[in-house]
C-alpha positions in Angstrom: 168.2 31.7 -124.0 171.3 29.5 -124.3 173.4 29.4 -121.2 176.9 28.0 -120.3 177.8 27.4 -116.7 181.5 27.7 -115.7 181.6 25.9 -112.4 179.5 23.1 -110.8 179.6 23.8 -107.1 176.8 24.6 -104.7 175.7 27.9 -106.1 176.1 26.8 -109.7 174.1 23.6 -109.1 171.1 25.4 -107.5 171.1 28.2 -110.0 171.4 26.0 -113.0 168.6 23.7 -111.9 166.4 26.6 -111.2 167.0 28.2 -114.6 166.4 24.8 -116.2 163.1 24.6 -114.5 162.2 28.0 -116.1 163.0 26.6 -119.6 166.5 28.1 -120.0 168.6 26.0 -122.5 171.7 25.2 -120.6 174.0 23.7 -123.2 177.3 23.1 -121.3 178.7 22.8 -117.8 182.4 23.3 -117.3 184.2 22.0 -114.3 187.8 21.1 -113.5 186.8 17.5 -113.0 184.5 15.4 -115.2 182.8 14.0 -112.1 181.6 17.4 -111.0 180.7 18.6 -114.5 178.7 15.4 -115.2 176.9 15.5 -111.9 175.4 18.8 -112.7 175.0 18.4 -116.4 172.9 15.3 -116.1 170.4 17.2 -114.0 169.8 19.8 -116.7 170.5 17.8 -119.9 173.7 19.7 -120.7 177.0 18.6 -122.0 179.8 18.3 -119.4 183.2 19.5 -120.3 186.6 20.0 -118.6 188.4 21.8 -121.4 187.9 25.5 -121.3 188.9 25.8 -125.0 185.8 23.6 -125.8 183.3 26.2 -124.4 180.6 26.9 -126.9 180.9 30.4 -128.3 177.2 30.7 -129.4 175.6 31.0 -126.0 173.7 34.1 -124.8 174.8 34.0 -121.2 177.9 32.7 -119.6 177.6 32.2 -115.8 180.9 32.0 -113.9 180.2 30.4 -110.5 183.6 29.6 -109.0 185.8 30.2 -106.0 186.9 33.8 -105.8 190.5 32.7 -105.8 190.3 31.1 -109.3 187.7 33.3 -110.9 189.9 35.7 -112.8 192.3 32.9 -114.0 189.4 31.0 -115.5 187.8 34.2 -117.0 191.1 34.9 -118.8 191.1 31.5 -120.5 187.5 31.5 -121.9 187.5 32.0 -125.7 186.1 35.4 -126.7 182.4 35.5 -127.7 179.5 37.9 -127.9 177.5 36.6 -124.9 176.9 38.3 -121.6 179.4 37.2 -119.0 178.3 37.3 -115.3 179.6 36.0 -112.0 177.7 35.1 -108.8 180.3 36.2 -106.2 179.6 38.5 -103.3 183.0 40.2 -102.9 184.4 40.2 -106.5 183.9 43.4 -108.4 182.1 43.4 -111.7 185.1 44.9 -113.5 187.0 41.6 -113.2 185.6 41.0 -116.7 186.7 44.4 -118.1 189.8 43.1 -120.0 188.2 40.1 -121.5 184.7 41.0 -122.8 182.6 44.1 -123.6 179.4 42.7 -122.0 179.4 41.7 -118.4 177.7 41.9 -115.1 176.8 40.2 -111.7 173.9 38.1 -110.5 174.4 37.5 -106.8 171.9 35.3 -104.9 172.0 36.2 -101.2 171.4 32.7 -99.8 173.4 29.8 -98.4 173.3 26.8 -100.8 174.1 23.1 -100.1 173.7 20.3 -102.7 170.8 18.1 -101.9 168.9 20.8 -100.0 166.0 22.6 -101.7 165.8 26.4 -101.6 162.7 28.6 -102.3 164.1 30.8 -105.0 161.1 33.2 -105.0 162.2 34.3 -101.5 165.9 34.6 -102.3 167.1 38.3 -102.7 169.0 38.5 -106.0 171.3 41.5 -106.5 172.3 42.4 -110.1 174.7 44.8 -111.8 175.9 45.3 -115.4 178.2 47.5 -117.3 175.5 48.8 -119.7 171.7 49.4 -119.3 170.9 46.9 -122.0 172.8 44.2 -120.2 171.2 45.2 -116.9 167.8 44.8 -118.5 168.7 41.2 -119.6 169.9 40.3 -116.1 166.8 41.8 -114.6 164.6 39.7 -116.9 166.6 36.6 -116.0 166.5 37.2 -112.2 162.8 38.0 -112.1 162.0 34.7 -113.6 163.4 32.9 -110.6 163.2 35.4 -107.7 160.5 37.8 -106.3 163.2 40.0 -104.8 165.5 41.5 -107.4 167.4 44.7 -106.9 170.3 46.5 -108.5 173.4 46.9 -106.3 176.9 48.2 -107.1 180.0 46.1 -106.5 181.0 48.4 -103.7 177.7 48.0 -101.8 177.6 44.2 -102.6 180.7 43.7 -100.4 178.7 44.7 -97.3 175.9 42.3 -98.2 178.4 39.5 -98.5 179.9 40.5 -95.2 176.4 40.4 -93.7 176.2 36.8 -95.0 179.4 35.8 -93.4 178.3 37.0 -90.0 174.6 36.0 -90.2 175.2 32.6 -91.8 178.8 31.3 -91.8 179.9 32.5 -88.4 176.5 31.6 -86.9 176.8 28.1 -88.3 180.3 27.8 -86.7 178.7 28.7 -83.4 176.4 25.7 -83.9 179.5 23.6 -84.3 181.0 24.9 -81.1 177.6 24.3 -79.3 177.6 20.7 -80.5 181.0 20.2 -79.0 179.9 21.4 -75.6 176.8 19.1 -75.7 179.1 16.2 -76.6 180.8 16.7 -73.2 177.6 15.6 -71.5 176.5 13.1 -74.2 173.5 15.1 -75.4 172.5 15.3 -79.1 172.6 18.6 -80.9 168.9 18.2 -81.4 168.3 19.6 -77.9 169.4 23.0 -79.1 167.1 23.1 -82.2 164.1 24.7 -80.4 166.3 27.4 -79.1 167.9 28.0 -82.5 164.5 28.1 -84.2 163.1 30.6 -81.7 166.2 32.8 -81.9 165.8 33.0 -85.7 162.0 33.5 -85.5 162.3 36.4 -83.1 164.2 38.6 -85.6 161.3 38.4 -88.0 159.3 40.4 -85.4 162.0 42.2 -83.4 165.2 44.0 -84.3 168.3 42.0 -83.5 169.1 44.4 -80.7 165.7 44.0 -79.1 165.9 40.2 -79.4 169.3 40.0 -77.7 169.3 38.1 -74.3 171.9 36.3 -72.1 174.5 37.2 -69.5 176.5 39.5 -71.9 173.6 42.0 -72.2 174.0 42.9 -68.5 177.6 41.7 -68.4 177.0 39.2 -65.6 180.6 38.5 -64.7 179.6 35.7 -62.3 178.0 33.7 -65.1 180.5 34.7 -67.7 183.5 33.6 -65.6 181.8 30.2 -64.9 181.4 29.7 -68.6 185.0 30.6 -69.3 186.1 28.1 -66.7 184.3 25.4 -68.7 186.1 26.3 -72.0 189.4 24.4 -72.4 190.4 25.8 -75.8 192.0 29.2 -75.4 190.9 30.4 -78.9 187.3 29.6 -78.0 187.7 31.4 -74.7 188.8 34.5 -76.6 185.9 34.3 -78.9 183.5 34.1 -75.9 185.2 37.1 -74.3 185.2 39.2 -77.4 181.6 38.5 -78.3 180.4 39.1 -74.8 182.2 42.4 -74.6 180.9 43.5 -77.9 177.3 42.6 -77.0 177.6 44.6 -73.8 179.2 47.6 -75.5 176.4 47.6 -78.2 
């Protein structure tokens, strides 16, 4: 199967490399800058391009892996072809392609990706959707070559999965950043929190998140909570602490 990647960011890089490992013929990588296009293209023996008009029209699959804010603008500029067009976004509806092609869908890998860090694709849930059953069969075949957890999911439902990712990953990671700042106050490395982080993540493999919850907010221990609030200088972070503590207690 001949594939063109439109985008060369974190998701595109991981997905392109994984498809290449499974013998997909990735013929082009488009990016706004040649530096980004070349960095990915050289990993998968593809041709890097920065001109949308130069996109090959003979590919079977066109994978748009771009920021949500620019996706439709780029889609509107791609020359018409008979390939299957898909995007990898969590919150963008499949019908973004409706005006531009008759064959389209979504392949959404539910994972956090960073360049230079390996991911076990067999464990990554991949959610797919397509405008026709034939196109869905193609996407299912593609997804099952890289993942052991493939499921069909509508654009409406996929929004909630993406929201889950923001809370479970993006917001959680920001909490690590704040934790690191507090440790800096006493000249301790972030490493001291890693055993706690690892155990917290491990517990929800055996317990529900509600069962695994501990800490002063569960019993709303105002004595401890107020002492913590006194230590927080930034008013926005104080509000975060208050709101999360109240929400934990109310749950």
